[in-house]
MMTF fields as JSON, N, C-alpha, C and O atoms, coordinates in Angstrom:
{
  "mmtfVersion": "1.0.0",
  "mmtfProducer": "UNKNOWN",
  "numBonds": 471,
  "numAtoms": 472,
  "numGroups": 118,
  "numChains": 1,
  "numModels": 1,
  "chainsPerModel": [1],
  "groupsPerChain": [118],
  "chainIdList": ["A"],
  "bondAtomList": [4, 2, 8, 6, 12, 10, 16, 14, 20, 18, 24, 22, 28, 26, 32, 30, 36, 34, 40, 38, 44, 42, 48, 46, 52, 50, 56, 54, 60, 58, 64, 62, 68, 66, 72, 70, 76, 74, 80, 78, 84, 82, 88, 86, 92, 90, 96, 94, 100, 98, 104, 102, 108, 106, 112, 110, 116, 114, 120, 118, 124, 122, 128, 126, 132, 130, 136, 134, 140, 138, 144, 142, 148, 146, 152, 150, 156, 154, 160, 158, 164, 162, 168, 166, 172, 170, 176, 174, 180, 178, 184, 182, 188, 186, 192, 190, 196, 194, 200, 198, 204, 202, 208, 206, 212, 210, 216, 214, 220, 218, 224, 222, 228, 226, 232, 230, 236, 234, 240, 238, 244, 242, 248, 246, 252, 250, 256, 254, 260, 258, 264, 262, 268, 266, 272, 270, 276, 274, 280, 278, 284, 282, 288, 286, 292, 290, 296, 294, 300, 298, 304, 302, 308, 306, 312, 310, 316, 314, 320, 318, 324, 322, 328, 326, 332, 330, 336, 334, 340, 338, 344, 342, 348, 346, 352, 350, 356, 354, 360, 358, 364, 362, 368, 366, 372, 370, 376, 374, 380, 378, 384, 382, 388, 386, 392, 390, 396, 394, 400, 398, 404, 402, 408, 406, 412, 410, 416, 414, 420, 418, 424, 422, 428, 426, 432, 430, 436, 434, 440, 438, 444, 442, 448, 446, 452, 450, 456, 454, 460, 458, 464, 462, 468, 466],
  "bondOrderList": [1, 1, 1, 1, 1, 1, 1, 1, 1, 1, 1, 1, 1, 1, 1, 1, 1, 1, 1, 1, 1, 1, 1, 1, 1, 1, 1, 1, 1, 1, 1, 1, 1, 1, 1, 1, 1, 1, 1, 1, 1, 1, 1, 1, 1, 1, 1, 1, 1, 1, 1, 1, 1, 1, 1, 1, 1, 1, 1, 1, 1, 1, 1, 1, 1, 1, 1, 1, 1, 1, 1, 1, 1, 1, 1, 1, 1, 1, 1, 1, 1, 1, 1, 1, 1, 1, 1, 1, 1, 1, 1, 1, 1, 1, 1, 1, 1, 1, 1, 1, 1, 1, 1, 1, 1, 1, 1, 1, 1, 1, 1, 1, 1, 1, 1, 1, 1],
  "groupList": [{"groupName": "VAL", "atomNameList": ["N", "CA", "C", "O"], "elementList": ["N", "C", "C", "O"], "formalChargeList": [0, 0, 0, 0], "bondAtomList": [1, 0, 2, 1, 3, 2], "bondOrderList": [1, 1, 2], "singleLetterCode": "V", "chemCompType": "L-PEPTIDE LINKING"}, {"groupName": "GLN", "atomNameList": ["N", "CA", "C", "O"], "elementList": ["N", "C", "C", "O"], "formalChargeList": [0, 0, 0, 0], "bondAtomList": [1, 0, 2, 1, 3, 2], "bondOrderList": [1, 1, 2], "singleLetterCode": "Q", "chemCompType": "L-PEPTIDE LINKING"}, {"groupName": "LEU", "atomNameList": ["N", "CA", "C", "O"], "elementList": ["N", "C", "C", "O"], "formalChargeList": [0, 0, 0, 0], "bondAtomList": [1, 0, 2, 1, 3, 2], "bondOrderList": [1, 1, 2], "singleLetterCode": "L", "chemCompType": "L-PEPTIDE LINKING"}, {"groupName": "ALA", "atomNameList": ["N", "CA", "C", "O"], "elementList": ["N", "C", "C", "O"], "formalChargeList": [0, 0, 0, 0], "bondAtomList": [1, 0, 2, 1, 3, 2], "bondOrderList": [1, 1, 2], "singleLetterCode": "A", "chemCompType": "L-PEPTIDE LINKING"}, {"groupName": "SER", "atomNameList": ["N", "CA", "C", "O"], "elementList": ["N", "C", "C", "O"], "formalChargeList": [0, 0, 0, 0], "bondAtomList": [1, 0, 2, 1, 3, 2], "bondOrderList": [1, 1, 2], "singleLetterCode": "S", "chemCompType": "L-PEPTIDE LINKING"}, {"groupName": "GLY", "atomNameList": ["N", "CA", "C", "O"], "elementList": ["N", "C", "C", "O"], "formalChargeList": [0, 0, 0, 0], "bondAtomList": [1, 0, 2, 1, 3, 2], "bondOrderList": [1, 1, 2], "singleLetterCode": "G", "chemCompType": "PEPTIDE LINKING"}, {"groupName": "PRO", "atomNameList": ["N", "CA", "C", "O"], "elementList": ["N", "C", "C", "O"], "formalChargeList": [0, 0, 0, 0], "bondAtomList": [1, 0, 2, 1, 3, 2], "bondOrderList": [1, 1, 2], "singleLetterCode": "P", "chemCompType": "L-PEPTIDE LINKING"}, {"groupName": "ARG", "atomNameList": ["N", "CA", "C", "O"], "elementList": ["N", "C", "C", "O"], "formalChargeList": [0, 0, 0, 0], "bondAtomList": [1, 0, 2, 1, 3, 2], "bondOrderList": [1, 1, 2], "singleLetterCode": "R", "chemCompType": "L-PEPTIDE LINKING"}, {"groupName": "CYS", "atomNameList": ["N", "CA", "C", "O"], "elementList": ["N", "C", "C", "O"], "formalChargeList": [0, 0, 0, 0], "bondAtomList": [1, 0, 2, 1, 3, 2], "bondOrderList": [1, 1, 2], "singleLetterCode": "C", "chemCompType": "L-PEPTIDE LINKING"}, {"groupName": "PHE", "atomNameList": ["N", "CA", "C", "O"], "elementList": ["N", "C", "C", "O"], "formalChargeList": [0, 0, 0, 0], "bondAtomList": [1, 0, 2, 1, 3, 2], "bondOrderList": [1, 1, 2], "singleLetterCode": "F", "chemCompType": "L-PEPTIDE LINKING"}, {"groupName": "ILE", "atomNameList": ["N", "CA", "C", "O"], "elementList": ["N", "C", "C", "O"], "formalChargeList": [0, 0, 0, 0], "bondAtomList": [1, 0, 2, 1, 3, 2], "bondOrderList": [1, 1, 2], "singleLetterCode": "I", "chemCompType": "L-PEPTIDE LINKING"}, {"groupName": "TYR", "atomNameList": ["N", "CA", "C", "O"], "elementList": ["N", "C", "C", "O"], "formalChargeList": [0, 0, 0, 0], "bondAtomList": [1, 0, 2, 1, 3, 2], "bondOrderList": [1, 1, 2], "singleLetterCode": "Y", "chemCompType": "L-PEPTIDE LINKING"}, {"groupName": "ASP", "atomNameList": ["N", "CA", "C", "O"], "elementList": ["N", "C", "C", "O"], "formalChargeList": [0, 0, 0, 0], "bondAtomList": [1, 0, 2, 1, 3, 2], "bondOrderList": [1, 1, 2], "singleLetterCode": "D", "chemCompType": "L-PEPTIDE LINKING"}, {"groupName": "MET", "atomNameList": ["N", "CA", "C", "O"], "elementList": ["N", "C", "C", "O"], "formalChargeList": [0, 0, 0, 0], "bondAtomList": [1, 0, 2, 1, 3, 2], "bondOrderList": [1, 1, 2], "singleLetterCode": "M", "chemCompType": "L-PEPTIDE LINKING"}, {"groupName": "TRP", "atomNameList": ["N", "CA", "C", "O"], "elementList": ["N", "C", "C", "O"], "formalChargeList": [0, 0, 0, 0], "bondAtomList": [1, 0, 2, 1, 3, 2], "bondOrderList": [1, 1, 2], "singleLetterCode": "W", "chemCompType": "L-PEPTIDE LINKING"}, {"groupName": "LYS", "atomNameList": ["N", "CA", "C", "O"], "elementList": ["N", "C", "C", "O"], "formalChargeList": [0, 0, 0, 0], "bondAtomList": [1, 0, 2, 1, 3, 2], "bondOrderList": [1, 1, 2], "singleLetterCode": "K", "chemCompType": "L-PEPTIDE LINKING"}, {"groupName": "GLU", "atomNameList": ["N", "CA", "C", "O"], "elementList": ["N", "C", "C", "O"], "formalChargeList": [0, 0, 0, 0], "bondAtomList": [1, 0, 2, 1, 3, 2], "bondOrderList": [1, 1, 2], "singleLetterCode": "E", "chemCompType": "L-PEPTIDE LINKING"}, {"groupName": "THR", "atomNameList": ["N", "CA", "C", "O"], "elementList": ["N", "C", "C", "O"], "formalChargeList": [0, 0, 0, 0], "bondAtomList": [1, 0, 2, 1, 3, 2], "bondOrderList": [1, 1, 2], "singleLetterCode": "T", "chemCompType": "L-PEPTIDE LINKING"}, {"groupName": "ASN", "atomNameList": ["N", "CA", "C", "O"], "elementList": ["N", "C", "C", "O"], "formalChargeList": [0, 0, 0, 0], "bondAtomList": [1, 0, 2, 1, 3, 2], "bondOrderList": [1, 1, 2], "singleLetterCode": "N", "chemCompType": "L-PEPTIDE LINKING"}],
  "groupTypeList": [0, 1, 2, 1, 3, 4, 5, 5, 5, 2, 0, 1, 6, 5, 5, 4, 2, 7, 2, 4, 8, 3, 3, 4, 5, 4, 9, 0, 5, 10, 11, 12, 13, 5, 14, 4, 7, 1, 3, 6, 5, 15, 1, 7, 16, 2, 0, 3, 4, 0, 5, 4, 5, 5, 7, 17, 18, 11, 3, 3, 4, 0, 16, 5, 7, 9, 17, 10, 4, 7, 12, 18, 3, 15, 11, 17, 0, 11, 2, 16, 13, 18, 4, 2, 15, 6, 16, 12, 17, 3, 3, 11, 11, 8, 7, 13, 7, 0, 5, 0, 7, 5, 5, 4, 9, 12, 11, 14, 5, 1, 5, 17, 1, 0, 17, 0, 4, 4],
  "groupIdList": [1, 2, 3, 4, 5, 6, 7, 8, 9, 10, 11, 12, 13, 14, 15, 16, 17, 18, 19, 20, 21, 22, 23, 24, 25, 26, 27, 28, 29, 30, 31, 32, 33, 34, 35, 36, 37, 38, 39, 40, 41, 42, 43, 44, 45, 46, 47, 48, 49, 50, 51, 52, 53, 54, 55, 56, 57, 58, 59, 60, 61, 62, 63, 64, 65, 66, 67, 68, 69, 70, 71, 72, 73, 74, 75, 76, 77, 78, 79, 80, 81, 82, 83, 84, 85, 86, 87, 88, 89, 90, 91, 92, 93, 94, 95, 96, 97, 98, 99, 100, 101, 102, 103, 104, 105, 106, 107, 108, 109, 110, 111, 112, 113, 114, 115, 116, 117, 118],
  "secStructList": [7, 3, 3, 3, 3, 3, 7, 7, 3, 3, 3, 7, 6, 6, 7, 7, 3, 3, 3, 3, 3, 3, 3, 3, 1, 1, 7, 1, 3, 3, 3, 3, 3, 3, 3, 3, 3, 3, 7, 6, 6, 1, 7, 7, 3, 3, 3, 3, 3, 3, 7, 6, 6, 7, 7, 3, 3, 3, 7, 6, 6, 6, 6, 6, 6, 3, 3, 3, 3, 3, 3, 4, 4, 4, 6, 3, 3, 3, 3, 3, 3, 7, 1, 7, 7, 4, 4, 4, 7, 3, 3, 3, 3, 3, 3, 3, 3, 3, 3, 3, 6, 6, 3, 3, 3, 3, 3, 3, 7, 7, 7, 3, 3, 3, 3, 3, 7, 7],
  "xCoordList": [-15.092, -15.493, -16.29, -17.203, -15.928, -16.658, -17.01, -16.22, -18.202, -18.625, -18.762, -19.426, -18.15, -18.181, -18.88, -18.373, -20.055, -20.834, -20.606, -20.355, -20.698, -20.544, -21.275, -21.699, -21.421, -21.979, -23.369, -23.866, -24.005, -25.334, -25.291, -24.22, -26.484, -26.554, -27.903, -28.865, -27.959, -29.182, -29.091, -28.097, -30.13, -30.136, -31.54, -32.525, -31.628, -32.931, -33.572, -32.87, -34.879, -35.553, -34.973, -34.724, -34.765, -34.153, -32.645, -32.014, -32.065, -30.623, -30.07, -30.799, -28.761, -28.062, -27.149, -26.658, -26.94, -25.981, -25.356, -25.95, -24.154, -23.485, -23.066, -22.292, -23.584, -23.224, -22.117, -22.053, -21.247, -20.183, -20.187, -20.594, -19.736, -19.642, -18.457, -18.426, -17.484, -16.272, -16.158, -16.448, -15.735, -15.532, -14.062, -13.167, -13.842, -12.49, -12.492, -13.531, -11.302, -11.207, -10.641, -10.002, -10.881, -10.348, -11.466, -12.399, -11.373, -12.392, -11.788, -10.721, -12.484, -11.978, -12.625, -12.118, -13.75, -14.409, -15.691, -16.246, -16.154, -17.421, -18.329, -17.926, -19.504, -20.424, -21.402, -20.973, -22.666, -23.553, -23.488, -23.163, -23.804, -23.793, -25.108, -25.744, -25.511, -26.757, -26.934, -26.17, -27.971, -28.371, -29.847, -30.673, -30.15, -31.53, -31.739, -30.777, -32.98, -33.261, -34.428, -35.277, -34.44, -35.52, -35.907, -35.103, -37.156, -37.693, -38.367, -38.769, -38.494, -39.133, -40.529, -41.354, -40.786, -42.093, -42.368, -43.474, -41.36, -41.546, -40.548, -39.542, -40.849, -39.944, -38.773, -38.874, -37.661, -36.513, -36.862, -37.466, -36.483, -36.772, -35.503, -34.612, -35.45, -34.329, -34.428, -35.485, -33.334, -33.288, -32.655, -33.212, -31.49, -30.775, -29.767, -29.311, -29.426, -28.406, -27.61, -28.082, -26.394, -25.542, -24.826, -24.194, -24.937, -24.319, -22.838, -22.309, -22.175, -20.735, -20.423, -19.32, -21.389, -21.198, -21.63, -21.514, -22.134, -22.515, -23.992, -24.417, -24.787, -26.226, -26.817, -26.529, -27.657, -28.254, -29.758, -30.413, -30.276, -31.708, -32.11, -31.404, -33.255, -33.687, -35.137, -35.953, -35.435, -36.823, -37.506, -36.882, -38.78, -39.512, -39.497, -39.507, -39.473, -39.542, -38.281, -38.31, -37.176, -35.918, -35.395, -34.413, -36.029, -35.593, -35.495, -36.423, -34.349, -34.152, -33.569, -33.115, -33.576, -33.014, -31.743, -30.833, -31.684, -30.539, -29.719, -30.256, -28.412, -27.52, -26.578, -25.879, -26.577, -25.668, -24.48, -24.631, -23.3, -22.1, -21.144, -21.32, -20.135, -19.181, -17.773, -17.563, -16.814, -15.404, -14.81, -14.555, -14.593, -14.14, -12.729, -12.404, -11.903, -10.531, -10.504, -9.581, -11.525, -11.601, -12.617, -12.825, -13.252, -14.275, -15.33, -15.718, -15.779, -16.663, -17.888, -17.809, -19.018, -20.245, -20.704, -20.572, -21.247, -21.697, -23.189, -23.74, -23.821, -25.195, -25.277, -25.22, -25.41, -25.574, -27.063, -27.841, -27.457, -28.878, -29.125, -28.563, -29.961, -30.307, -31.807, -32.586, -32.185, -33.604, -34.249, -35.33, -33.582, -34.06, -35.383, -35.643, -36.213, -37.533, -37.63, -36.877, -38.532, -38.692, -38.955, -38.539, -39.637, -39.925, -38.698, -38.771, -37.576, -36.321, -35.63, -34.63, -36.157, -35.581, -35.632, -36.7, -34.463, -34.361, -32.915, -32.01, -32.727, -31.38, -31.057, -31.839, -29.912, -29.516, -28.436, -27.455, -28.648, -27.748, -27.175, -27.905, -25.866, -25.268, -25.184, -25.106, -25.202, -25.111, -24.211, -24.257, -23.39, -22.547, -22.606, -22.604, -22.656, -22.539, -21.05, -20.457, -20.45, -18.998, -18.618, -19.198, -17.639, -17.114, -15.992, -15.015, -16.126, -15.117, -14.862, -15.576, -13.859, -13.586, -14.785, -15.191, -15.35, -16.518, -17.81, -18.836, -17.783, -19.007, -19.108, -18.128, -20.324, -20.572, -21.735, -22.689, -21.647, -22.631, -22.917, -22.104, -24.077, -24.429, -23.876, -23.998, -23.266, -22.79, -23.445, -23.703, -23.708, -24.389, -23.52, -22.787, -23.627, -23.0, -23.834, -24.929, -23.311, -23.944, -25.09, -25.821, -25.257, -26.331, -25.842, -25.043, -26.33, -26.029, -27.338, -28.113, -27.573, -28.849, -28.898, -27.979, -29.968, -30.252, -31.552, -32.588, -31.489, -32.66, -32.865, -31.975, -34.042, -34.381, -35.462, -36.606, -35.076, -35.993, -35.57, -34.384, -36.562, -36.264, -36.214, -35.974],
  "yCoordList": [6.383, 4.991, 4.585, 5.291, 3.435, 2.9, 1.444, 0.692, 1.056, -0.324, -0.861, -0.247, -1.982, -2.593, -3.942, -4.878, -4.029, -5.268, -6.054, -5.481, -7.37, -8.235, -9.544, -9.844, -10.328, -11.662, -11.86, -12.986, -10.799, -10.946, -11.635, -11.885, -11.944, -12.582, -13.195, -12.955, -14.002, -14.702, -16.152, -16.834, -16.608, -17.969, -18.536, -17.799, -19.856, -20.507, -20.672, -20.715, -20.764, -21.03, -22.272, -23.283, -22.177, -23.27, -23.196, -23.964, -22.281, -22.145, -21.327, -20.924, -21.089, -20.387, -19.302, -19.393, -18.286, -17.229, -16.773, -16.904, -16.238, -15.673, -14.249, -14.005, -13.318, -11.914, -11.556, -12.088, -10.641, -10.141, -8.626, -8.02, -8.029, -6.569, -6.224, -6.588, -5.522, -5.177, -3.667, -2.897, -3.264, -1.849, -1.489, -2.279, -0.285, 0.228, 1.707, 2.367, 2.207, 3.614, 3.756, 2.842, 4.912, 5.212, 5.206, 6.005, 4.313, 4.242, 3.603, 2.991, 3.754, 3.223, 1.912, 1.194, 1.582, 0.322, 0.177, 1.155, -1.06, -1.335, -2.039, -3.031, -1.57, -2.087, -3.043, -4.088, -2.744, -3.713, -3.609, -2.562, -4.718, -4.843, -5.472, -6.193, -5.199, -5.78, -5.716, -5.078, -6.402, -6.396, -6.0, -6.45, -5.16, -4.807, -5.06, -5.233, -5.079, -5.281, -4.406, -4.015, -4.117, -3.309, -3.85, -3.872, -4.286, -4.761, -3.59, -2.621, -3.67, -2.582, -2.273, -3.173, -1.011, -0.584, -0.837, -0.589, -1.336, -1.632, -0.843, -0.345, -0.74, -0.063, -0.969, -2.195, -0.334, -1.107, -1.783, -1.166, -3.044, -3.794, -4.439, -4.83, -4.538, -5.203, -6.701, -7.297, -7.307, -8.749, -9.449, -10.408, -8.962, -9.591, -8.604, -7.696, -8.796, -7.967, -8.808, -9.835, -8.353, -9.032, -7.964, -7.062, -8.083, -7.122, -7.389, -8.4, -6.462, -6.609, -7.834, -8.376, -8.273, -9.46, -10.744, -11.827, -10.621, -11.807, -12.134, -13.078, -11.379, -11.657, -11.319, -10.273, -12.235, -12.067, -11.841, -12.216, -11.218, -10.954, -11.111, -10.652, -11.767, -12.036, -11.612, -11.66, -11.195, -10.997, -12.364, -13.371, -12.381, -13.652, -14.349, -15.577, -13.568, -14.135, -14.892, -15.668, -14.678, -15.336, -16.244, -16.957, -16.228, -17.045, -18.51, -19.064, -19.124, -20.526, -20.759, -21.863, -19.736, -19.875, -19.04, -19.438, -17.895, -16.992, -17.036, -17.232, -16.849, -16.784, -15.591, -15.466, -14.728, -13.589, -13.901, -14.525, -13.459, -13.658, -12.503, -11.734, -12.4, -11.318, -11.807, -12.73, -11.165, -11.421, -10.082, -9.219, -9.913, -8.623, -8.274, -7.102, -9.287, -9.029, -8.491, -7.775, -8.844, -8.39, -7.275, -6.821, -6.829, -5.775, -6.14, -5.311, -7.371, -7.899, -8.559, -9.216, -8.368, -9.047, -9.892, -9.493, -11.072, -12.008, -12.293, -12.177, -12.667, -13.155, -14.398, -14.321, -15.537, -16.809, -17.016, -17.059, -17.144, -17.273, -18.621, -18.922, -19.427, -20.759, -20.835, -20.0, -21.854, -22.081, -20.796, -20.411, -20.153, -18.861, -18.989, -19.977, -17.962, -17.922, -16.697, -15.739, -16.722, -15.544, -14.257, -13.18, -14.362, -13.168, -12.611, -11.545, -13.32, -12.782, -11.846, -11.212, -11.762, -10.887, -9.435, -8.91, -8.789, -7.409, -6.946, -7.735, -5.654, -5.126, -5.227, -4.784, -5.806, -6.022, -5.007, -4.818, -4.365, -3.321, -3.708, -4.126, -3.565, -3.777, -2.442, -1.368, -2.554, -1.387, -1.711, -2.816, -0.747, -0.913, 0.347, 1.464, 0.149, 1.25, 1.384, 0.493, 2.484, 2.636, 3.773, 4.858, 3.494, 4.516, 5.286, 4.691, 6.577, 7.45, 8.578, 8.706, 9.377, 10.498, 11.43, 11.941, 11.649, 12.51, 11.782, 12.41, 10.444, 9.704, 8.432, 7.957, 7.877, 6.68, 6.956, 7.646, 6.411, 6.711, 5.456, 4.533, 5.445, 4.361, 4.642, 5.749, 3.615, 3.683, 2.552, 1.47, 2.831, 1.864, 1.513, 2.349, 0.26, -0.165, 0.24, 0.782, -0.026, 0.438, -0.449, -0.074, -1.597, -2.486, -3.511, -3.207, -4.724, -5.791, -6.513, -6.853, -6.741, -7.286, -8.8, -9.503, -9.286, -10.714, -10.972, -10.382, -11.849, -12.203, -13.704, -14.481, -14.108, -15.522, -15.838, -15.4, -16.598, -16.859, -18.123, -18.442, -18.833, -20.004, -19.628, -20.489],
  "zCoordList": [77.832, 77.983, 76.747, 76.319, 76.185, 75.033, 75.285, 75.855, 74.855, 74.922, 73.506, 72.671, 73.233, 71.912, 72.004, 72.622, 71.379, 71.394, 70.109, 69.049, 70.221, 69.063, 69.293, 70.41, 68.222, 68.353, 67.784, 67.757, 67.332, 66.764, 65.419, 64.865, 64.895, 63.594, 63.343, 64.072, 62.285, 61.903, 62.37, 62.121, 63.042, 63.56, 63.411, 63.463, 63.225, 63.108, 64.473, 65.484, 64.52, 65.806, 66.463, 65.807, 67.765, 68.51, 68.578, 69.304, 67.83, 67.797, 68.952, 69.859, 68.897, 69.977, 69.415, 68.29, 70.226, 69.943, 71.244, 72.314, 71.142, 72.307, 71.99, 71.064, 72.767, 72.617, 73.603, 74.712, 73.175, 74.043, 74.001, 73.01, 75.073, 75.129, 76.019, 77.195, 75.452, 76.181, 76.355, 75.44, 77.538, 77.832, 77.655, 77.955, 77.166, 77.042, 77.409, 77.408, 77.722, 78.108, 79.501, 80.021, 80.106, 81.422, 82.45, 82.367, 83.408, 84.452, 85.697, 85.641, 86.818, 88.083, 88.456, 89.318, 87.814, 88.114, 87.321, 86.821, 87.215, 86.542, 87.522, 88.129, 87.686, 88.679, 88.008, 87.52, 87.962, 87.335, 85.817, 85.257, 85.173, 83.718, 83.283, 84.052, 82.055, 81.598, 80.104, 79.38, 79.671, 78.269, 78.186, 78.98, 77.22, 76.904, 75.412, 74.664, 74.995, 73.572, 73.136, 73.937, 71.859, 71.314, 69.947, 69.015, 69.848, 68.581, 67.863, 68.507, 66.539, 65.788, 66.313, 66.467, 66.586, 67.054, 68.514, 68.994, 69.235, 70.664, 71.501, 70.995, 72.792, 73.706, 74.064, 74.018, 74.421, 74.874, 76.195, 77.073, 76.333, 77.556, 78.086, 77.332, 79.423, 80.071, 79.845, 80.052, 79.424, 79.21, 80.414, 80.95, 80.831, 81.941, 82.503, 81.808, 83.77, 84.396, 85.381, 85.87, 85.664, 86.641, 87.451, 86.9, 88.784, 89.663, 89.848, 89.387, 90.534, 90.752, 91.599, 91.524, 92.406, 93.233, 92.558, 93.132, 91.324, 90.572, 90.583, 89.916, 91.324, 91.338, 89.98, 89.399, 89.484, 88.158, 88.247, 89.219, 87.2, 87.103, 85.648, 84.751, 85.41, 84.036, 83.833, 84.754, 82.608, 82.24, 82.192, 81.858, 82.527, 82.572, 81.214, 81.144, 80.139, 78.797, 78.394, 77.439, 79.106, 78.735, 79.837, 79.634, 80.988, 82.125, 81.699, 81.111, 82.008, 81.673, 80.29, 79.986, 79.451, 78.096, 77.918, 77.191, 78.576, 78.457, 79.746, 80.836, 79.597, 80.75, 80.584, 79.579, 81.584, 81.573, 82.479, 83.53, 82.056, 82.862, 82.595, 81.65, 83.442, 83.304, 83.595, 84.382, 82.94, 83.186, 83.606, 82.766, 84.886, 85.402, 84.917, 84.728, 84.718, 84.27, 82.846, 82.459, 82.071, 80.682, 80.479, 79.354, 81.566, 81.488, 80.446, 79.622, 80.492, 79.463, 80.08, 81.118, 79.417, 79.797, 78.611, 77.454, 78.927, 77.904, 78.078, 79.172, 76.974, 77.032, 76.164, 74.936, 76.813, 76.129, 75.909, 76.861, 74.638, 74.304, 73.652, 72.599, 74.274, 73.773, 73.497, 73.955, 72.741, 72.409, 71.904, 72.349, 70.99, 70.503, 69.768, 69.081, 69.928, 69.328, 68.407, 68.579, 67.451, 66.579, 67.355, 66.929, 68.48, 69.273, 69.989, 70.599, 69.92, 70.467, 69.476, 69.811, 68.267, 67.258, 67.713, 68.027, 67.745, 68.221, 68.086, 67.814, 68.282, 68.465, 69.95, 70.791, 70.269, 71.66, 72.032, 71.313, 73.175, 73.656, 75.012, 75.911, 75.15, 76.456, 77.201, 76.603, 78.494, 79.367, 80.542, 81.083, 80.936, 82.114, 82.957, 82.44, 84.244, 85.192, 85.495, 86.103, 85.078, 85.123, 86.063, 86.029, 86.891, 87.779, 87.095, 86.638, 87.026, 86.451, 87.452, 88.446, 87.188, 88.068, 88.073, 87.029, 89.255, 89.346, 89.587, 89.848, 89.503, 89.775, 88.976, 88.403, 88.944, 88.137, 87.204, 87.565, 86.002, 84.97, 84.149, 84.089, 83.526, 82.612, 81.221, 80.698, 80.633, 79.264, 78.479, 79.008, 77.198, 76.338, 75.13, 74.601, 74.716, 73.479, 72.277, 72.424, 71.09, 69.86, 69.393, 68.477, 69.995, 69.569, 68.571, 67.686, 68.724, 67.787, 67.452, 68.346, 66.172, 65.718, 65.849, 65.427, 66.431, 66.507, 65.752, 66.06, 64.772, 63.981, 64.058, 63.71, 64.514, 64.639, 63.61, 63.73, 62.607, 61.514, 60.773, 60.682, 60.247, 59.44, 57.956, 57.11]
}
């Protein structure tokens, strides 16, 4: 199982970006999906998650500005980020709970850099 993230870049404060993360490989199902981020010198933190039934959860710092969604047919999770702030600058990592033969496990993408700066 591999997760491929894309969509990061440099954006001015107040701008928007959309991150995508697609799973590929052999699996029986994908359960919850999420995005985390890690800024230099800080611990990785959960940004948003979406369950298999569509229930979403957001960190307080991004509530109302970020929207997580999923396309089950494409095995893809998205993160729409609006009203970006300099403090949103970080490497963003997608995570999926994937069912494979023998159980279910967490898989992580390679990270995509988001830089918010004027």
